[in-house]
C-alpha positions as a Markdown table, in Angstrom:
| # | Residue | x | y | z |
|---|---|---|---|---|
| 1 | Unk | 0.1 | -0.1 | 0.1 |
| 2 | Unk | 1.1 | 3.4 | -0.8 |
| 3 | Unk | -0.6 | 6.0 | 1.1 |
| 4 | Unk | -1.7 | 9.4 | -0.4 |
| 5 | Unk | 0.9 | 11.1 | 1.9 |
| 6 | Unk | 4.0 | 9.0 | 0.7 |
| 7 | Unk | 6.1 | 10.8 | 3.6 |
| 8 | Unk | 3.7 | 8.6 | 6.2 |
| 9 | Unk | 6.0 | 5.8 | 5.2 |
| 10 | Unk | 9.2 | 7.5 | 5.7 |
| 11 | Unk | 10.7 | 7.4 | 9.3 |
| 12 | Unk | 14.7 | 7.1 | 9.3 |
| 13 | Unk | 17.2 | 10.0 | 9.4 |
| 14 | Unk | 18.4 | 9.6 | 5.8 |
| 15 | Unk | 17.4 | 8.5 | 2.5 |
| 16 | Unk | 20.5 | 5.9 | 2.6 |
| 17 | Unk | 19.1 | 4.6 | 5.9 |
| 18 | Unk | 15.5 | 3.8 | 4.3 |
| 19 | Unk | 17.2 | 2.3 | 1.4 |
| 20 | Unk | 19.0 | -0.1 | 3.5 |
| 21 | Unk | 16.3 | -0.8 | 5.8 |
| 22 | Unk | 14.2 | -1.6 | 2.6 |
| 23 | Unk | 16.6 | -4.0 | 1.5 |
| 24 | Unk | 17.0 | -5.7 | 4.9 |
| 25 | Unk | 13.3 | -6.2 | 5.5 |
| 26 | Unk | 12.7 | -7.6 | 1.8 |
| 27 | Unk | 15.8 | -9.7 | 2.2 |
| 28 | Unk | 17.4 | -8.8 | -1.0 |
| 29 | Unk | 20.9 | -8.0 | -2.0 |
| 30 | Unk | 22.0 | -4.6 | -0.7 |
| 31 | Unk | 21.4 | -1.8 | -3.2 |
| 32 | Unk | 18.3 | -3.3 | -4.6 |
| 33 | Unk | 15.8 | -0.6 | -3.5 |
| 34 | Unk | 18.5 | 2.1 | -4.5 |
| 35 | Unk | 18.4 | 0.8 | -7.7 |
| 36 | Unk | 14.8 | 0.7 | -8.3 |
| 37 | Unk | 14.4 | 4.4 | -6.7 |
| 38 | Unk | 17.3 | 5.4 | -9.1 |
| 39 | Unk | 15.1 | 4.2 | -12.2 |
| 40 | Unk | 12.1 | 6.2 | -10.8 |
| 41 | Unk | 13.8 | 9.3 | -9.7 |
| 42 | Unk | 17.2 | 9.7 | -11.1 |
| 43 | Unk | 20.4 | 10.1 | -8.8 |
| 44 | Unk | 19.8 | 11.9 | -5.6 |
| 45 | Unk | 22.3 | 12.5 | -2.7 |
| 46 | Unk | 21.7 | 9.8 | -0.3 |
| 47 | Unk | 22.8 | 11.6 | 2.6 |
| 48 | Unk | 19.9 | 13.9 | 2.8 |
| 49 | Unk | 16.8 | 13.4 | 5.0 |
| 50 | Unk | 14.0 | 11.6 | 3.0 |
| 51 | Unk | 11.4 | 14.0 | 4.1 |
| 52 | Unk | 13.7 | 16.6 | 2.3 |
| 53 | Unk | 12.8 | 15.1 | -1.0 |
| 54 | Unk | 10.2 | 16.6 | -3.3 |
| 55 | Unk | 6.7 | 15.3 | -3.2 |
| 56 | Unk | 7.5 | 13.4 | -6.3 |
| 57 | Unk | 10.9 | 12.0 | -5.1 |
| 58 | Unk | 9.1 | 11.0 | -2.1 |
| 59 | Unk | 6.5 | 9.2 | -4.0 |
| 60 | Unk | 9.2 | 7.4 | -6.1 |
| 61 | Unk | 11.1 | 6.3 | -2.7 |
| 62 | Unk | 8.1 | 4.9 | -1.2 |
| 63 | Unk | 7.2 | 3.1 | -4.4 |
| 64 | Unk | 10.7 | 1.8 | -4.4 |
| 65 | Unk | 10.2 | 0.7 | -1.0 |
| 66 | Unk | 7.0 | -1.3 | -1.9 |
| 67 | Unk | 8.2 | -2.3 | -5.4 |
| 68 | Unk | 11.2 | -4.3 | -4.0 |
| 69 | Unk | 9.1 | -6.6 | -1.8 |
| 70 | Unk | 7.8 | -7.9 | -5.1 |
| 71 | Unk | 4.2 | -8.0 | -3.8 |
| 72 | Unk | 1.5 | -9.5 | -6.5 |
| 73 | Unk | -0.8 | -6.4 | -5.7 |
| 74 | Unk | 0.3 | -2.7 | -5.2 |
| 75 | Unk | -2.5 | -0.2 | -4.2 |
| 76 | Unk | -1.7 | 3.4 | -5.0 |
| 77 | Unk | -3.8 | 6.1 | -3.5 |
| 78 | Unk | -3.6 | 9.0 | -5.7 |
| 79 | Unk | -0.2 | 8.6 | -7.0 |
| 80 | Unk | -0.1 | 11.6 | -8.9 |
| 81 | Unk | -1.1 | 13.9 | -6.1 |
| 82 | Unk | 1.3 | 16.8 | -5.7 |
| 83 | Unk | 3.5 | 16.1 | -8.9 |
| 84 | Unk | 4.0 | 19.0 | -11.3 |
| 85 | Unk | 2.4 | 18.5 | -14.9 |
| 86 | Unk | 5.5 | 16.9 | -16.7 |
| 87 | Unk | 6.0 | 14.3 | -13.9 |
| 88 | Unk | 2.3 | 13.5 | -13.6 |
| 89 | Unk | 2.2 | 12.6 | -17.4 |
| 90 | Unk | 5.2 | 10.7 | -16.9 |
| 91 | Unk | 3.5 | 8.5 | -14.3 |
| 92 | Unk | 0.4 | 8.2 | -16.1 |
| 93 | Unk | 2.1 | 7.0 | -19.3 |
| 94 | Unk | 4.6 | 4.5 | -18.0 |
């Protein structure tokens, strides 16, 4: 489940911590979540706090945190909320 406010799932002190914790929880090789996140959002400094990411970057992070679990179903609550027009079009067309 990806909630309407992606930041509701972000609680660690840095983007690097979120990515590392996700890999451990999903029991996947280190860097797996980061790879998914990078495909969605591009390269971002992992030392920053995850709540300092833009709304679109937070959504990409939360999607990566969920996609790495390889769940058969992913529920998104308004996935384009808070995105600029170009980002919204990208999400809807991919």
